[in-house]
MOPAC internal coordinates of N, CA, C and O (Angstrom, degrees):
PM7 1SCF
backbone

  N    0.0000 0     0.00 0     0.00 0    0    0    0
  C    1.4415 1     0.00 0     0.00 0    1    0    0
  C    1.5203 1   107.58 1     0.00 0    2    1    0
  O    1.2310 1   121.17 1   -50.66 1    3    2    1
  N    1.2668 1   115.36 1   129.34 1    3    2    1
  C    1.4651 1   120.53 1   178.94 1    5    3    2
  C    1.5108 1   108.84 1  -101.55 1    6    5    3
  O    1.2310 1   120.65 1   -21.82 1    7    6    5
  N    1.3255 1   116.37 1   158.18 1    7    6    5
  C    1.4669 1   118.69 1   179.74 1    9    7    6
  C    1.5255 1   112.47 1   -62.71 1   10    9    7
  O    1.2310 1   119.49 1   153.75 1   11   10    9
  N    1.3211 1   118.58 1   -26.25 1   11   10    9
  C    1.4609 1   120.43 1  -179.29 1   13   11   10
  C    1.5263 1   112.02 1   -80.75 1   14   13   11
  O    1.2310 1   119.56 1   164.35 1   15   14   13
  N    1.3526 1   118.44 1   -15.65 1   15   14   13
  C    1.4638 1   122.03 1  -179.01 1   17   15   14
  C    1.5266 1   108.89 1   -96.38 1   18   17   15
  O    1.2310 1   118.98 1   -76.62 1   19   18   17
  N    1.3266 1   119.54 1   103.38 1   19   18   17
  C    1.4645 1   121.50 1  -174.93 1   21   19   18
  C    1.5285 1   113.53 1   -79.24 1   22   21   19
  O    1.2310 1   118.57 1   164.03 1   23   22   21
  N    1.3300 1   120.32 1   -15.97 1   23   22   21
  C    1.4683 1   120.84 1  -177.39 1   25   23   22
  C    1.5233 1   110.02 1   -84.12 1   26   25   23
  O    1.2310 1   120.00 1   -50.48 1   27   26   25
  N    1.3230 1   117.60 1   129.52 1   27   26   25
  C    1.4636 1   120.17 1   178.50 1   29   27   26
  C    1.5276 1   110.79 1   -73.81 1   30   29   27
  O    1.2310 1   120.76 1   -25.89 1   31   30   29
  N    1.3100 1   116.16 1   154.11 1   31   30   29
  C    1.4634 1   120.96 1  -179.93 1   33   31   30
  C    1.5336 1   111.48 1   -78.07 1   34   33   31
  O    1.2310 1   120.32 1   149.40 1   35   34   33
  N    1.3063 1   116.99 1   -30.60 1   35   34   33
  C    1.4619 1   121.68 1  -179.98 1   37   35   34
  C    1.5185 1   108.70 1  -109.04 1   38   37   35
  O    1.2310 1   120.36 1   -34.26 1   39   38   37
  N    1.3340 1   116.92 1   145.74 1   39   38   37
  C    1.4711 1   117.92 1   177.54 1   41   39   38
  C    1.5295 1   110.01 1   -67.78 1   42   41   39
  O    1.2310 1   121.37 1   -18.64 1   43   42   41
  N    1.3037 1   114.98 1   161.36 1   43   42   41
  C    1.4628 1   120.17 1  -179.53 1   45   43   42
  C    1.5226 1   109.46 1   -62.12 1   46   45   43
  O    1.2310 1   120.68 1   -37.12 1   47   46   45
  N    1.3118 1   116.30 1   142.88 1   47   46   45
  C    1.4554 1   121.56 1  -178.07 1   49   47   46
  C    1.5249 1   110.41 1   -69.47 1   50   49   47
  O    1.2310 1   121.52 1   -43.95 1   51   50   49
  N    1.3284 1   114.69 1   136.05 1   51   50   49
  C    1.4594 1   120.93 1   178.00 1   53   51   50
  C    1.5322 1   106.99 1  -120.45 1   54   53   51
  O    1.2310 1   120.00 1   -82.00 1   55   54   53
  N    1.3332 1   117.61 1    98.00 1   55   54   53
  C    1.4657 1   119.62 1  -175.91 1   57   55   54
  C    1.5232 1   113.70 1   -61.31 1   58   57   55
  O    1.2310 1   119.67 1   146.38 1   59   58   57
  N    1.2954 1   118.23 1   -33.62 1   59   58   57
  C    1.4736 1   120.72 1   179.38 1   61   59   58
  C    1.5215 1   111.27 1   -67.61 1   62   61   59
  O    1.2310 1   120.25 1   138.36 1   63   62   61
  N    1.3125 1   117.13 1   -41.64 1   63   62   61
  C    1.4668 1   120.35 1   178.67 1   65   63   62
  C    1.5287 1   110.01 1   -66.42 1   66   65   63
  O    1.2310 1   120.95 1   140.18 1   67   66   65
  N    1.3305 1   115.80 1   -39.82 1   67   66   65
  C    1.4684 1   119.17 1   177.29 1   69   67   66
  C    1.5205 1   110.80 1   -62.83 1   70   69   67
  O    1.2310 1   120.07 1   137.59 1   71   70   69
  N    1.3270 1   117.47 1   -42.41 1   71   70   69
  C    1.4615 1   121.98 1  -179.92 1   73   71   70
  C    1.5270 1   110.41 1   -64.13 1   74   73   71
  O    1.2310 1   120.07 1   137.82 1   75   74   73
  N    1.3296 1   117.46 1   -42.18 1   75   74   73
  C    1.4628 1   120.35 1   178.09 1   77   75   74
  C    1.5286 1   110.83 1   -63.17 1   78   77   75
  O    1.2310 1   120.58 1   138.40 1   79   78   77
  N    1.3195 1   116.50 1   -41.60 1   79   78   77
  C    1.4730 1   120.35 1  -179.88 1   81   79   78
  C    1.5361 1   110.37 1   -64.32 1   82   81   79
  O    1.2310 1   120.34 1   138.32 1   83   82   81
  N    1.3313 1   116.95 1   -41.68 1   83   82   81
  C    1.4599 1   120.52 1   178.14 1   85   83   82
  C    1.5258 1   110.33 1   -63.81 1   86   85   83
  O    1.2310 1   120.01 1   138.25 1   87   86   85
  N    1.3228 1   117.59 1   -41.75 1   87   86   85
  C    1.4637 1   121.05 1   178.12 1   89   87   86
  C    1.5252 1   111.64 1   -63.26 1   90   89   87
  O    1.2310 1   120.33 1   141.20 1   91   90   89
  N    1.3356 1   116.97 1   -38.80 1   91   90   89
  C    1.4637 1   120.71 1   178.20 1   93   91   90
  C    1.5366 1   110.65 1   -64.75 1   94   93   91
  O    1.2310 1   121.19 1   135.57 1   95   94   93
  N    1.3188 1   115.34 1   -44.43 1   95   94   93
  C    1.4675 1   119.01 1   179.32 1   97   95   94
  C    1.5245 1   110.53 1   -64.63 1   98   97   95
  O    1.2310 1   120.58 1   139.86 1   99   98   97
  N    1.3332 1   116.50 1   -40.14 1   99   98   97
  C    1.4579 1   120.50 1   178.58 1  101   99   98
  C    1.5298 1   111.06 1   -62.65 1  102  101   99
  O    1.2310 1   120.29 1   139.05 1  103  102  101
  N    1.3252 1   117.06 1   -40.95 1  103  102  101
  C    1.4661 1   120.58 1   178.72 1  105  103  102
  C    1.5304 1   110.84 1   -65.25 1  106  105  103
  O    1.2310 1   120.34 1   139.60 1  107  106  105
  N    1.3296 1   116.96 1   -40.40 1  107  106  105
  C    1.4623 1   120.49 1   177.99 1  109  107  106
  C    1.5327 1   110.79 1   -64.87 1  110  109  107
  O    1.2310 1   120.90 1   140.54 1  111  110  109
  N    1.3134 1   115.89 1   -39.46 1  111  110  109
  C    1.4623 1   120.39 1   179.34 1  113  111  110
  C    1.5294 1   111.30 1   -65.31 1  114  113  111
  O    1.2310 1   120.44 1   136.40 1  115  114  113
  N    1.3376 1   116.77 1   -43.60 1  115  114  113
  C    1.4604 1   120.26 1   177.96 1  117  115  114
  C    1.5215 1   110.96 1   -63.68 1  118  117  115
  O    1.2310 1   120.62 1   141.16 1  119  118  117
  N    1.3111 1   116.43 1   -38.84 1  119  118  117
  C    1.4616 1   120.58 1   178.98 1  121  119  118
  C    1.5248 1   110.62 1   -64.57 1  122  121  119
  O    1.2310 1   120.53 1   137.41 1  123  122  121
  N    1.3317 1   116.58 1   -42.59 1  123  122  121
  C    1.4630 1   120.49 1  -179.93 1  125  123  122
  C    1.5245 1   110.81 1   -67.86 1  126  125  123
  O    1.2310 1   119.62 1   140.86 1  127  126  125
  N    1.3143 1   118.32 1   -39.14 1  127  126  125
  C    1.4580 1   120.96 1   179.44 1  129  127  126
  C    1.5234 1   111.64 1   -70.69 1  130  129  127
  O    1.2310 1   120.15 1   149.05 1  131  130  129
  N    1.2984 1   117.33 1   -30.95 1  131  130  129
  C    1.4593 1   120.95 1  -179.00 1  133  131  130
  C    1.5106 1   112.80 1   -68.61 1  134  133  131
  O    1.2310 1   119.30 1   156.04 1  135  134  133
  N    1.3122 1   118.94 1   -23.96 1  135  134  133
  C    1.4528 1   121.37 1  -177.85 1  137  135  134
  C    1.5247 1   112.72 1   -83.15 1  138  137  135
  O    1.2310 1   119.56 1   162.95 1  139  138  137
  N    1.3237 1   118.44 1   -17.05 1  139  138  137
  C    1.4581 1   121.38 1  -178.65 1  141  139  138
  C    1.5244 1   108.94 1   -88.27 1  142  141  139
  O    1.2310 1   121.19 1   -54.76 1  143  142  141
  N    1.3156 1   115.33 1   125.24 1  143  142  141
  C    1.4601 1   120.16 1   179.39 1  145  143  142
  C    1.5230 1   108.89 1   -87.37 1  146  145  143
  O    1.2310 1   120.84 1   -48.13 1  147  146  145
  N    1.3274 1   116.01 1   131.87 1  147  146  145
  C    1.4638 1   120.39 1  -178.24 1  149  147  146
  C    1.5276 1   109.83 1   -81.10 1  150  149  147
  O    1.2310 1   120.24 1   -46.26 1  151  150  149
  N    1.3356 1   117.15 1   133.74 1  151  150  149
  C    1.4636 1   119.41 1   177.99 1  153  151  150
  C    1.5247 1   110.58 1   -72.60 1  154  153  151
  O    1.2310 1   121.00 1   -38.95 1  155  154  153
  N    1.3247 1   115.70 1   141.05 1  155  154  153
  C    1.4684 1   119.46 1  -178.79 1  157  155  154
  C    1.5209 1   111.86 1  -119.33 1  158  157  155
  O    1.2310 1   120.00 1   128.51 1  159  158  157
  N    1.3110 1   117.60 1   -51.49 1  159  158  157
  C    1.4553 1   120.90 1  -175.03 1  161  159  158
  C    1.5222 1   114.73 1   -68.30 1  162  161  159
  O    1.2310 1   119.17 1   129.40 1  163  162  161
  N    1.3204 1   119.18 1   -50.60 1  163  162  161
  C    1.4621 1   119.73 1  -176.15 1  165  163  162
  C    1.5308 1   113.69 1   -61.43 1  166  165  163
  O    1.2310 1   119.59 1   149.20 1  167  166  165
  N    1.3246 1   118.39 1   -30.80 1  167  166  165
  C    1.4614 1   119.94 1   179.98 1  169  167  166
  C    1.5235 1   110.14 1   -65.57 1  170  169  167
  O    1.2310 1   120.06 1   141.13 1  171  170  169
  N    1.3247 1   117.50 1   -38.87 1  171  170  169
  C    1.4560 1   121.12 1   178.33 1  173  171  170
  C    1.5251 1   110.55 1   -65.88 1  174  173  171
  O    1.2310 1   120.40 1   137.88 1  175  174  173
  N    1.3064 1   116.85 1   -42.12 1  175  174  173
  C    1.4597 1   120.73 1   178.45 1  177  175  174
  C    1.5187 1   109.60 1   -64.05 1  178  177  175
  O    1.2310 1   120.22 1   141.16 1  179  178  177
  N    1.2984 1   117.19 1   -38.84 1  179  178  177
  C    1.4525 1   120.65 1  -179.90 1  181  179  178
  C    1.5227 1   110.91 1   -62.58 1  182  181  179
  O    1.2310 1   120.10 1   139.21 1  183  182  181
  N    1.3281 1   117.42 1   -40.79 1  183  182  181
  C    1.4615 1   120.30 1   178.15 1  185  183  182
  C    1.5293 1   110.53 1   -65.78 1  186  185  183
  O    1.2310 1   120.55 1   141.07 1  187  186  185
  N    1.3070 1   116.56 1   -38.93 1  187  186  185
  C    1.4685 1   119.73 1   178.81 1  189  187  186
  C    1.5187 1   110.34 1   -66.19 1  190  189  187
  O    1.2310 1   120.43 1   138.47 1  191  190  189
  N    1.3237 1   116.79 1   -41.53 1  191  190  189
  C    1.4587 1   119.70 1   179.26 1  193  191  190
  C    1.5206 1   110.87 1   -64.53 1  194  193  191
  O    1.2310 1   120.32 1   140.78 1  195  194  193
  N    1.3207 1   116.99 1   -39.22 1  195  194  193
  C    1.4606 1   120.77 1   178.00 1  197  195  194
  C    1.5211 1   110.72 1   -64.69 1  198  197  195
  O    1.2310 1   120.11 1   138.90 1  199  198  197
  N    1.3198 1   117.40 1   -41.10 1  199  198  197
  C    1.4607 1   120.90 1   179.05 1  201  199  198
  C    1.5261 1   110.84 1   -62.68 1  202  201  199
  O    1.2310 1   120.25 1   137.89 1  203  202  201
  N    1.3238 1   117.13 1   -42.11 1  203  202  201
  C    1.4616 1   120.32 1   179.51 1  205  203  202
  C    1.5269 1   110.13 1   -67.51 1  206  205  203
  O    1.2310 1   120.16 1   140.90 1  207  206  205
  N    1.3189 1   117.29 1   -39.10 1  207  206  205
  C    1.4654 1   120.17 1   179.16 1  209  207  206
  C    1.5256 1   111.44 1   -62.82 1  210  209  207
  O    1.2310 1   120.15 1   137.67 1  211  210  209
  N    1.3220 1   117.31 1   -42.33 1  211  210  209
  C    1.4664 1   120.03 1   177.57 1  213  211  210
  C    1.5294 1   111.20 1   -66.54 1  214  213  211
  O    1.2310 1   120.53 1   143.10 1  215  214  213
  N    1.3129 1   116.58 1   -36.90 1  215  214  213
  C    1.4631 1   118.67 1   178.64 1  217  215  214
  C    1.5216 1   110.43 1   -65.32 1  218  217  215
  O    1.2310 1   120.10 1   139.00 1  219  218  217
  N    1.3252 1   117.42 1   -41.00 1  219  218  217
  C    1.4604 1   121.10 1   177.46 1  221  219  218
  C    1.5241 1   110.10 1   -61.70 1  222  221  219
  O    1.2310 1   120.45 1   136.58 1  223  222  221
  N    1.3208 1   116.75 1   -43.42 1  223  222  221
  C    1.4590 1   121.19 1   178.81 1  225  223  222
  C    1.5246 1   111.52 1   -60.75 1  226  225  223
  O    1.2310 1   120.55 1   132.84 1  227  226  225
  N    1.3156 1   116.56 1   -47.16 1  227  226  225
  C    1.4634 1   120.83 1  -179.27 1  229  227  226
  C    1.5283 1   110.42 1   -65.51 1  230  229  227
  O    1.2310 1   119.69 1   139.46 1  231  230  229
  N    1.3172 1   118.20 1   -40.54 1  231  230  229
  C    1.4641 1   120.75 1   178.92 1  233  231  230
  C    1.5263 1   111.22 1   -61.71 1  234  233  231
  O    1.2310 1   120.50 1   137.35 1  235  234  233
  N    1.3139 1   116.65 1   -42.65 1  235  234  233
  C    1.4636 1   119.85 1  -179.64 1  237  235  234
  C    1.5261 1   111.41 1   -66.12 1  238  237  235
  O    1.2310 1   120.27 1   133.69 1  239  238  237
  N    1.3191 1   117.08 1   -46.31 1  239  238  237
  C    1.4683 1   120.68 1  -179.30 1  241  239  238
  C    1.5226 1   110.74 1   -65.58 1  242  241  239
  O    1.2310 1   120.25 1   136.95 1  243  242  241
  N    1.3290 1   117.13 1   -43.05 1  243  242  241
  C    1.4638 1   120.15 1  -179.91 1  245  243  242
  C    1.5209 1   111.07 1   -63.74 1  246  245  243
  O    1.2310 1   119.74 1   138.98 1  247  246  245
  N    1.3152 1   118.10 1   -41.02 1  247  246  245
  C    1.4643 1   120.55 1   178.48 1  249  247  246
  C    1.5166 1   111.56 1   -61.54 1  250  249  247
  O    1.2310 1   120.52 1   135.84 1  251  250  249
  N    1.3376 1   116.62 1   -44.16 1  251  250  249
  C    1.4664 1   119.68 1   178.93 1  253  251  250
  C    1.5213 1   111.83 1   -65.77 1  254  253  251
  O    1.2310 1   120.28 1   138.87 1  255  254  253
  N    1.3406 1   117.07 1   -41.13 1  255  254  253
  C    1.4685 1   119.57 1  -179.40 1  257  255  254
  C    1.5290 1   111.71 1   -66.66 1  258  257  255
  O    1.2310 1   120.28 1   134.74 1  259  258  257
  N    1.3163 1   117.08 1   -45.26 1  259  258  257
  C    1.4676 1   119.86 1  -179.18 1  261  259  258
  C    1.5271 1   110.16 1   -66.43 1  262  261  259
  O    1.2310 1   120.30 1   134.61 1  263  262  261
  N    1.3173 1   117.03 1   -45.39 1  263  262  261
  C    1.4641 1   119.87 1   178.68 1  265  263  262
  C    1.5224 1   111.78 1   -63.26 1  266  265  263
  O    1.2310 1   120.36 1   138.02 1  267  266  265
  N    1.3204 1   116.91 1   -41.98 1  267  266  265
  C    1.4592 1   120.42 1   178.15 1  269  267  266
  C    1.5153 1   112.21 1   -64.89 1  270  269  267
  O    1.2310 1   120.37 1   139.15 1  271  270  269
  N    1.3279 1   116.90 1   -40.85 1  271  270  269
  C    1.4615 1   120.18 1   178.93 1  273  271  270
  C    1.5300 1   111.21 1   -64.99 1  274  273  271
  O    1.2310 1   120.73 1   134.17 1  275  274  273
  N    1.3219 1   116.22 1   -45.83 1  275  274  273
  C    1.4677 1   119.17 1   179.47 1  277  275  274
  C    1.5304 1   111.22 1   -64.33 1  278  277  275
  O    1.2310 1   120.12 1   139.55 1  279  278  277
  N    1.3330 1   117.38 1   -40.45 1  279  278  277
  C    1.4597 1   120.39 1   177.54 1  281  279  278
  C    1.5241 1   111.89 1   -64.09 1  282  281  279
  O    1.2310 1   120.57 1   138.22 1  283  282  281
  N    1.3187 1   116.52 1   -41.78 1  283  282  281
  C    1.4649 1   120.63 1   177.80 1  285  283  282
  C    1.5275 1   110.27 1   -63.91 1  286  285  283
  O    1.2310 1   120.23 1   137.87 1  287  286  285
  N    1.3296 1   117.16 1   -42.13 1  287  286  285
  C    1.4645 1   121.37 1   179.76 1  289  287  286
  C    1.5262 1   110.58 1   -63.20 1  290  289  287
  O    1.2310 1   120.38 1   136.87 1  291  290  289
  N    1.3401 1   116.89 1   -43.13 1  291  290  289
  C    1.4659 1   120.06 1   177.69 1  293  291  290
  C    1.5302 1   111.14 1   -64.76 1  294  293  291
  O    1.2310 1   120.17 1   141.64 1  295  294  293
  N    1.3228 1   117.27 1   -38.36 1  295  294  293
  C    1.4619 1   120.45 1   176.33 1  297  295  294
  C    1.5189 1   111.38 1   -59.50 1  298  297  295
  O    1.2310 1   120.65 1   135.26 1  299  298  297
  N    1.3140 1   116.36 1   -44.74 1  299  298  297
  C    1.4698 1   120.29 1  -178.85 1  301  299  298
  C    1.5317 1   110.89 1   -69.41 1  302  301  299
  O    1.2310 1   120.50 1   142.76 1  303  302  301
  N    1.3238 1   116.66 1   -37.24 1  303  302  301
  C    1.4542 1   120.66 1  -174.92 1  305  303  302
  C    1.5350 1   111.80 1   -77.49 1  306  305  303
  O    1.2310 1   121.04 1   136.61 1  307  306  305
  N    1.3431 1   115.61 1   -43.39 1  307  306  305
  C    1.4622 1   119.80 1  -174.96 1  309  307  306
  C    1.5259 1   113.88 1  -101.21 1  310  309  307
  O    1.2310 1   120.24 1   169.09 1  311  310  309
  N    1.3421 1   117.15 1   -10.91 1  311  310  309
  C    1.4578 1   120.63 1   179.57 1  313  311  310
  C    1.5202 1   113.95 1    73.47 1  314  313  311
  O    1.2310 1   119.87 1  -146.73 1  315  314  313
  N    1.3010 1   117.86 1    33.27 1  315  314  313
  C    1.4550 1   122.04 1  -178.40 1  317  315  314
  C    1.5249 1   112.93 1   -96.42 1  318  317  315
  O    1.2310 1   119.03 1  -160.89 1  319  318  317
  N    1.2789 1   119.45 1    19.11 1  319  318  317
  C    1.4635 1   123.42 1  -171.32 1  321  319  318
  C    1.5192 1   111.48 1   -46.16 1  322  321  319
  O    1.2310 1   117.45 1   -41.46 1  323  322  321
  N    1.2150 1   122.47 1   138.54 1  323  322  321
  C    1.4636 1   137.48 1   -16.78 1  325  323  322
  C    1.5208 1   113.10 1   -94.43 1  326  325  323
  O    1.2310 1   120.07 1  -164.35 1  327  326  325
  N    1.3235 1   117.48 1    15.65 1  327  326  325
  C    1.4625 1   119.92 1  -171.16 1  329  327  326
  C    1.5325 1   113.24 1   -67.89 1  330  329  327
  O    1.2310 1   120.15 1   139.85 1  331  330  329
  N    1.3166 1   117.32 1   -40.15 1  331  330  329
  C    1.4705 1   118.86 1   179.22 1  333  331  330
  C    1.5222 1   110.68 1   -68.62 1  334  333  331
  O    1.2310 1   120.23 1   144.96 1  335  334  333
  N    1.3310 1   117.17 1   -35.04 1  335  334  333
  C    1.4735 1   120.19 1   177.54 1  337  335  334
  C    1.5318 1   110.27 1   -63.74 1  338  337  335
  O    1.2310 1   120.58 1   134.02 1  339  338  337
  N    1.3093 1   116.49 1   -45.98 1  339  338  337
  C    1.4731 1   120.19 1   179.61 1  341  339  338
  C    1.5281 1   110.33 1   -63.28 1  342  341  339
  O    1.2310 1   120.73 1   135.22 1  343  342  341
  N    1.3310 1   116.22 1   -44.78 1  343  342  341
  C    1.4663 1   119.49 1   177.87 1  345  343  342
  C    1.5217 1   111.87 1   -63.36 1  346  345  343
  O    1.2310 1   120.29 1   139.81 1  347  346  345
  N    1.3369 1   117.06 1   -40.19 1  347  346  345
  C    1.4659 1   120.36 1   177.77 1  349  347  346
  C    1.5174 1   112.27 1   -64.13 1  350  349  347
  O    1.2310 1   120.54 1   139.65 1  351  350  349
  N    1.3353 1   116.57 1   -40.35 1  351  350  349
  C    1.4681 1   119.34 1   177.35 1  353  351  350
  C    1.5196 1   111.63 1   -64.64 1  354  353  351
  O    1.2310 1   120.67 1   140.23 1  355  354  353
  N    1.3206 1   116.32 1   -39.77 1  355  354  353
  C    1.4707 1   119.61 1   178.85 1  357  355  354
  C    1.5280 1   110.35 1   -65.87 1  358  357  355
  O    1.2310 1   120.56 1   134.43 1  359  358  357
  N    1.3401 1   116.53 1   -45.57 1  359  358  357
  C    1.4687 1   119.26 1   178.00 1  361  359  358
  C    1.5315 1   111.52 1   -64.59 1  362  361  359
  O    1.2310 1   120.12 1   141.31 1  363  362  361
  N    1.3322 1   117.37 1   -38.69 1  363  362  361
  C    1.4648 1   120.72 1   177.50 1  365  363  362
  C    1.5175 1   111.91 1   -63.92 1  366  365  363
  O    1.2310 1   120.95 1   139.59 1  367  366  365
  N    1.3392 1   115.79 1   -40.41 1  367  366  365
  C    1.4616 1   119.87 1   176.77 1  369  367  366
  C    1.5262 1   110.65 1   -62.99 1  370  369  367
  O    1.2310 1   120.78 1   136.16 1  371  370  369
  N    1.3327 1   116.12 1   -43.84 1  371  370  369
  C    1.4704 1   119.97 1   179.47 1  373  371  370
  C    1.5275 1   110.86 1   -63.59 1  374  373  371
  O    1.2310 1   120.10 1   139.61 1  375  374  373
  N    1.3291 1   117.41 1   -40.39 1  375  374  373
  C    1.4673 1   120.10 1   178.22 1  377  375  374
  C    1.5241 1   110.71 1   -65.87 1  378  377  375
  O    1.2310 1   120.21 1   139.82 1  379  378  377
  N    1.3308 1   117.20 1   -40.18 1  379  378  377
  C    1.4591 1   120.36 1   177.90 1  381  379  378
  C    1.5210 1   112.30 1   -63.65 1  382  381  379
  O    1.2310 1   120.61 1   137.56 1  383  382  381
  N    1.3210 1   116.44 1   -42.44 1  383  382  381
  C    1.4697 1   120.51 1   177.34 1  385  383  382
  C    1.5202 1   110.57 1   -63.15 1  386  385  383
  O    1.2310 1   120.29 1   139.43 1  387  386  385
  N    1.3296 1   117.06 1   -40.57 1  387  386  385
  C    1.4665 1   121.10 1   179.39 1  389  387  386
  C    1.5335 1   110.42 1   -62.80 1  390  389  387
  O    1.2310 1   120.19 1   132.27 1  391  390  389
  N    1.3254 1   117.24 1   -47.73 1  391  390  389
  C    1.4700 1   120.23 1   179.29 1  393  391  390
  C    1.5220 1   111.32 1   -64.24 1  394  393  391
  O    1.2310 1   120.40 1   139.73 1  395  394  393
  N    1.3244 1   116.84 1   -40.27 1  395  394  393
  C    1.4632 1   120.06 1   178.94 1  397  395  394
  C    1.5233 1   110.61 1   -64.57 1  398  397  395
  O    1.2310 1   120.56 1   138.78 1  399  398  397
  N    1.3231 1   116.54 1   -41.22 1  399  398  397
  C    1.4625 1   120.63 1   179.34 1  401  399  398
  C    1.5267 1   111.04 1   -62.53 1  402  401  399
  O    1.2310 1   120.67 1   139.55 1  403  402  401
  N    1.3370 1   116.33 1   -40.45 1  403  402  401
  C    1.4665 1   119.15 1   178.05 1  405  403  402
  C    1.5224 1   111.24 1   -64.15 1  406  405  403
  O    1.2310 1   119.85 1   138.45 1  407  406  405
  N    1.3277 1   117.89 1   -41.55 1  407  406  405
  C    1.4671 1   120.97 1   179.35 1  409  407  406
  C    1.5281 1   110.86 1   -63.97 1  410  409  407
  O    1.2310 1   120.70 1   138.03 1  411  410  409
  N    1.3160 1   116.27 1   -41.97 1  411  410  409
  C    1.4726 1   120.13 1   179.38 1  413  411  410
  C    1.5182 1   110.61 1   -66.65 1  414  413  411
  O    1.2310 1   120.36 1   140.41 1  415  414  413
  N    1.3305 1   116.91 1   -39.59 1  415  414  413
  C    1.4689 1   120.33 1   179.38 1  417  415  414
  C    1.5276 1   111.36 1   -63.87 1  418  417  415
  O    1.2310 1   120.19 1   137.21 1  419  418  417
  N    1.3316 1   117.25 1   -42.79 1  419  418  417
  C    1.4707 1   120.67 1   177.88 1  421  419  418
  C    1.5232 1   110.02 1   -63.05 1  422  421  419
  O    1.2310 1   120.38 1   136.64 1  423  422  421
  N    1.3349 1   116.87 1   -43.36 1  423  422  421
  C    1.4674 1   120.11 1   178.23 1  425  423  422
  C    1.5248 1   110.97 1   -61.35 1  426  425  423
  O    1.2310 1   120.28 1   136.26 1  427  426  425
  N    1.3165 1   117.07 1   -43.74 1  427  426  425
  C    1.4667 1   120.18 1  -179.42 1  429  427  426
  C    1.5209 1   111.86 1   -63.53 1  430  429  427
  O    1.2310 1   120.52 1   138.98 1  431  430  429
  N    1.3330 1   116.60 1   -41.02 1  431  430  429
  C    1.4618 1   119.51 1   178.87 1  433  431  430
  C    1.5221 1   111.19 1   -64.78 1  434  433  431
  O    1.2310 1   120.22 1   138.04 1  435  434  433
  N    1.3330 1   117.19 1   -41.96 1  435  434  433
  C    1.4677 1   119.99 1   179.22 1  437  435  434
  C    1.5221 1   111.28 1   -68.38 1  438  437  435
  O    1.2310 1   120.05 1   143.34 1  439  438  437
  N    1.3208 1   117.50 1   -36.66 1  439  438  437
  C    1.4631 1   120.16 1   178.19 1  441  439  438
  C    1.5255 1   110.74 1   -67.25 1  442  441  439
  O    1.2310 1   120.36 1   144.22 1  443  442  441
  N    1.3269 1   116.92 1   -35.78 1  443  442  441
  C    1.4717 1   120.06 1   178.92 1  445  443  442
  C    1.5232 1   111.27 1   -68.28 1  446  445  443
  O    1.2310 1   120.66 1   145.34 1  447  446  445
  N    1.3491 1   116.35 1   -34.66 1  447  446  445
  C    1.4687 1   120.59 1   177.67 1  449  447  446
  C    1.5109 1   112.32 1   -78.11 1  450  449  447
  O    1.2310 1   120.14 1   160.84 1  451  450  449
  N    1.3199 1   117.34 1   -19.16 1  451  450  449
  C    1.4564 1   120.97 1  -178.63 1  453  451  450
  C    1.5208 1   112.88 1    84.53 1  454  453  451
  O    1.2310 1   119.92 1  -159.14 1  455  454  453
  N    1.3128 1   117.75 1    20.86 1  455  454  453
  C    1.4713 1   122.18 1   178.80 1  457  455  454
  C    1.5169 1   108.04 1   -80.55 1  458  457  455
  O    1.2310 1   120.34 1   -86.18 1  459  458  457
  N    1.3391 1   116.96 1    93.82 1  459  458  457
  C    1.4511 1   121.49 1  -174.89 1  461  459  458
  C    1.5074 1   114.97 1   -95.12 1  462  461  459
  O    1.2310 1   119.76 1   175.80 1  463  462  461
  N    1.3424 1   118.06 1    -4.20 1  463  462  461
  C    1.4591 1   120.16 1  -175.57 1  465  463  462
  C    1.5139 1   113.51 1   -89.14 1  466  465  463
  O    1.2310 1   120.17 1   157.04 1  467  466  465
  N    1.3157 1   117.28 1   -22.96 1  467  466  465
  C    1.4456 1   120.71 1  -171.38 1  469  467  466
  C    1.5227 1   110.79 1  -110.47 1  470  469  467
  O    1.2310 1   121.01 1   -47.59 1  471  470  469
  N    1.3288 1   115.68 1   132.41 1  471  470  469
  C    1.4595 1   119.64 1   174.31 1  473  471  470
  C    1.5213 1   109.46 1   -88.48 1  474  473  471
  O    1.2310 1   120.03 1   -33.67 1  475  474  473
  N    1.3184 1   117.54 1   146.33 1  475  474  473
  C    1.4619 1   119.67 1   179.50 1  477  475  474
  C    1.5179 1   110.77 1   -71.48 1  478  477  475
  O    1.2310 1   120.10 1   180.00 1  479  478  477

């Protein structure tokens, strides 16, 4: 806009018209949101599945760490390097798989019964 051009490029602001337009858009938005049904059951199952997955992960890592630590300690104490470490890692892996299998089995049994309130 130049000083010699007295006509504005935009029309004068009308706060009432703006307010009505915002109210119309808000009503349309509420109407659109009201028609969508929110999921309830699958979200709960998803949280349970995530909890079981994290438990399996922690069981596997803990088994490997404990088995590896015990194997390393036996290697240092008895001088069997690296055989006790390898055996400890194998036993730790087996213990982790066993614990993970138990957690998955409990989850499967609860899911089959439909017990959705309790986490394993």
